[in-house]
N, C-alpha and C positions, 0 to 999 in steps of 0.2 A: 742613794740616786740624788744627785744634785737637783736644788730648786730649779735649775736652769733647763734640766735635762729635756722636757718637751717644747721649751721656746722654739717656735718655728719649725717643730717638727712633724707637722701635718697641716693640711690645708684642705677648706671645705671646697670642693670643686663644682658641687652641683646639689641643687636643693628642690625639692617637689612637695606638694600638696595634694591631696586626693579631693574630690569633690567633696562639700562638706554641708552639713545640716541634716536633715532627712533624706537618705539615699536607699530608698526602697528596693530589695533585689539584689542589693549588693553584699556579699559577706566581708567581714573583717579582712580576710585573707585578700579578696578582689581590691578592697581601700588601698592595702599596703602596695599590691601590684601596680595600682595606678599610681600611687604616690612614687613609688620606686621607678617605675619607666620614666616617669616626668623627671626625677633627678638625672637618670642616667642620659636623657637627653639633653638636659639642661648643663650636663657636665660636657658634654660634647664627646661622650665614651660609649662604647658597645658593652653588651651584657658580657660577653667574652674577658673583657677588662678587669670585672670585678672578681678578686680573689679572697674578699672576705666579707662575711654578713652576720649581723648582730641585729637582733631584736629583743622585746621585752617579754611582754605576757599579755593576756587576751581573758576576759570574762566571757566573750561571746563565741570563743572557739573551744573547740573539746580537745585540744592537742596538747600532750605532755612536753614535747621536743618542739617547740615552737620554731627555734631557729632551724633546725632541719627541715621542718614542714615548709617553713617559708621559703627556703632555698630550693626544695623539692616544686614547689609551687611556680616559682619563678623562673626553674630550670638551670639553675647556677650549680656551680660545684665547687666550692670555695674552700682554700686550705684553713680559714679560720672562720668557724661558726658556732654561735651560741646564743641562747635567750639569756637576759639578765634582769633580774628583778630588783630594784629599789624603789617601787611607786615612782611618784612623778618626777623622781631625780634619776630616772634609769637612762633617759637619753643623754644626759650630761655624762654619767657614769660610763656609758657606751663610747662615747666619743674620746673620752680617756683612755680607755682600754684599745680603742683603734689606734690613736697617736701613739701609745706605748708599743703596739704590734709593729707599727709601721716603722719606729725608732727602732725596735729591734730585727728589722728584715725579715719579718714573717709574712707580710703581705705589702701591696701597692696601691690597693683600691678596694675600700670597705664600704659596703653599703650598710646602712643604718636606716632602720624603718621600724615602725610601730604605729598602732592605731587601732579601732575597733568599729562594730557598727552597732554601737553602744544605744544609740537612740531607737532603731528601728529593730534591733537583732535582740535586745534585753528585755523582758516584760517588768510591770510594776513589781511583783513580788520578788523576782530574782533581783531587781535593783536595789530592793530595800534591805534584803539578804546580805548583799556585797557590801552596804554601808554599814552593816552591825557588824560583818564578820571582823572588820579592822580592830575592833576594840579586845583588850586583853580577855581570854575566855574565860577567866576566873575571876577577876578584880573589875572588869567594865562591860562587858557584854550581857551579864546577868542583870545589870541593872539599867539597862535598854541604850545605852550608851550609841549614839551612832557618829558618822562624821562630821555632820554640822554640829551637834551638840558639844563634840569635844574641841572643833574650833571656838566657837562661842564661849566656851570657859577661856580659852585664851584672849578673846576679843573683851570679854569682860575684866580680866586682870590688866590689860593693857590700859582700858578707860580709867579703871581705879587708879592705877599708878601714875598716868601721864594726862590725865584730863581727855582723853580722846573721845568723840561724841558720834552718836548715829550719823548726825549731817556729814561730818568728815568721812566717814566709811562710805555713806552714800556717794561720794563725791568721786571715788574710785570708780564706782560702777557707771557712773554718768559718762566721766572721762573715757572709760573703756568703750563704751557705746557708741560716743561721739568717732573716736577713732575708727572703730570698727565699720562705720557707716561710709568709710572712705576705701574701705578694702572690699573688691568686688565678690570675694568669695568667704566672706564672713556669715556664720549661721544667723547673728541677729544683726541687723542694721537700722532697725526704728528707734529713732532718740528717745531716752528716757529722762525724767526730771529728780531733782532731788526729792519732791515731795513724793514722787512715784515710790521712790526707793525706801524711802523710809516709811511710807505707808503700804507697801506691800506686806503681803501674807507673813507672819512670823513661823520661821523655820524652829529657830531655836535661838531665843534671845542673848544678844541684841542683833542678831541675822535673820534678814528677810529673805524672800525668795530672791529678789534681785542683787542680794549679797553673796549669792551663792553661784558657782561656776555652771555653765550649762552642760546638758546631756547631748551629744552628736554623734553622727556617724562621720567619722574622719581619721585621716592616715596622714603620717608626714615621712617625708626622706631626706636623707643627705648622704653625699657621696665624699668619704674623708680618704684623700690620696697623698702620696708621699712628695716632697717638695721637688725630688727630680722628676716624676711624672708629671706635676703642676708645671716646671719648666720648659720639659720636653714637649709637650702638647700647647703650651701656652693658654693653660686655663686660667678662667676669670672665676674668681672667689675671694676667700678670706683666711686669713692666715690664724692659726691658733696661736696665741701669744702667752697664755696662762691658763691654767684649771688646777681647781682646789676643790676636795670633797673633805666633808666632815660628818660624822654620825656619832648621834647622842644617845638616842633611845629609840625603841620601836613602839610601845606604849605609853600614852601620856602619863599614865600613872607612875611611870618610871622616869619621867623626863626631870632634869635637874632643876629645872625652871619653867614657870608658866609666861617669863618676859624676855629669856635670853635663850638664843637657839644657836643652830650650828653655821648659820651664815655669815658670823662674825668671822670663825675660824676658815671656813672655806674660800671666804673672799680674800682674808689675808693670805693664804696660799696662793691663790690666784694671782693678785696683785705683786707678790714678791718673786712669782715665776715670770711675771711679763713686764717687770723692771716699771710699772704703772701704779697709780693712785685713783681715787675716787673722782679728782678733778681731772683726769684725762678723760673720763667715759662721755660719750658724746650723745648715745642713744642705750638705753637700757631696757631689757625685757625680762621682767620679774613675774615669777610663779604667782598665779593670781587665783588659786581654788575658790577663795573666799577676799572679800573686801579687806580683812584685816591682814592678810597674808603679805601683799606687796607693801603695806605700811610697816611692817616689821622688818622685812629685807631690805627695805630702802634705809632705815636706820642702822642696821647691823652691817650692811655693806658701803657705810660712810656716805650714802648719797645725800643724807640729811641728818641733822642731829638727832641723839637719842630721845625719844619721846616727841618728837615734832613731825612724824610720818604722816597723820593725818592732818595737821595744819597744812604740811606743803601740798598734800594732794587738794585741800579744799582751796588752796590760795592760786591753784594752776600752776606750780611750780613744775610739775610733771607731765604738763599737756605738751600737745604738739608745738605749740609756739611759746613754751615756758624756759626754763633756762636747762632742763634737761628732760628730753620727751621720754616717757616711758609707755612701755607697750602701744606701740604704733599702730598694732594691726588689730587691737581690741582684745589681746588675751584671751584667756580662757572664761572671763564672764561674758565676751560678747563674740569673740571670733570663732572659737572651737575648744572643745573638751572632750577627749575619748581615750581614756585611759592614759597611757604615758605619751600619747601624740601631743599633749597641750604644750610639754616640754620642748619637744622637737621642733614644733611648729614655731615656738619663740626663735629657736636658731635659725630655721627658714628665714623668717623676718628680719632678723640680724644681718644675715648674708646680703638679703636683697636691699637692705639699707644702706650697708657699705659699698654695693653696686652701685648704687643710686637709681633703683629700679621702681621705687615706691610712688611715682606720680604724686596726686595732690597730699598724700601722707609722708611724704619724703623728706626726710631732716636735712637742713643744709649742710652738705661736705661732711659728713661724719666721717672719721678716721677710727676710731675706737668704739666697738659696740660691748656691751656686758649683758651675758645672759644668766640667770640664775635658775636651777632648778630644784625642785623641792619635793619629798616624797614621805608618805605616810603622815602623821601630825606634827609636821615641822619636824620629822625625825632624822631624814637624811638631805643633805644638802650638797650640792655641785654648783659652782661658780665658774664661768668662762669668760675670757676676753678673748675677743676678735679683732683684728686689724686688717686694713686694706693693703698695706705694706708689710715686708717681714721687718723684724725689730733686730 
């Protein structure tokens, strides 16, 4: 397939997010339905227009065929339906599959939704079990490895090689909370300080409590449509200019490096498809399950020099009033995180930024938005480039 095959092949016509935070009495399916309904309405479409549905996974729902269950729950009868699992990279992977299906003529309007009631529907013991299950069953889990500890290893290595400091990582969390304070639906909006982040309870050194993403009830949804449908209906949204994936490992014990990951290659593929470079990006939405992650992604995606990600955040380069605003909604550190929803809510924010709908957190006249999703322990990567106009 040509590197240009999916450029302008798909259009994000509608976006939606559920109520976020702690939403007692609402199931994960209910949150998805809420986000899906809002996305369909945002697109100006009807449920009958949806002929494809893709979703991810859930720790709080007991269903094996989650895609089919979601279609049943929403009353849809799609010709394309699946649940896809690539951890936090699942939303980007699903958007790529939706774009390919549309380009192949299999469907015209694909609903992508994911999320969970992870804050109210998952008890402490189950949450801890989920965090430990990601480790290799033979070589990591028996030694007590859990997700924050594995990311802490990566952070320690980055600090060793590049001189990144705890204060620089803390700047990521402080900026995220500042941006979330401007978002009316963010889970956490109360400002935090560098001192509070650095002094927070240690989870796995150097990562403290405020270096770690939230546990939220949340779901997101987007509607991916064909260019023909977008033009025929006069839909308002964002064009998919480029998308790239790269998968290097599943378990950290098998990772080829603790400092170089797959964002470099997924970004290269997305830039090549779009005919763009890092210098063309006006706003970036970077996966931020821990403060070290957007630091590494910014470097690998060419948004700052190698080894300078922490310093760039600390200097305010990625703040709303900086040279390249990053995570204008607050990211998973402050806006919301619930399974695969975090990455999809970044796409929602990207589309809203390109439409100029973000109010006090609006970036001035953005033309190109970059979204990066990451799954596992920096294992699976998907980079997307969206634009206001076709290229």
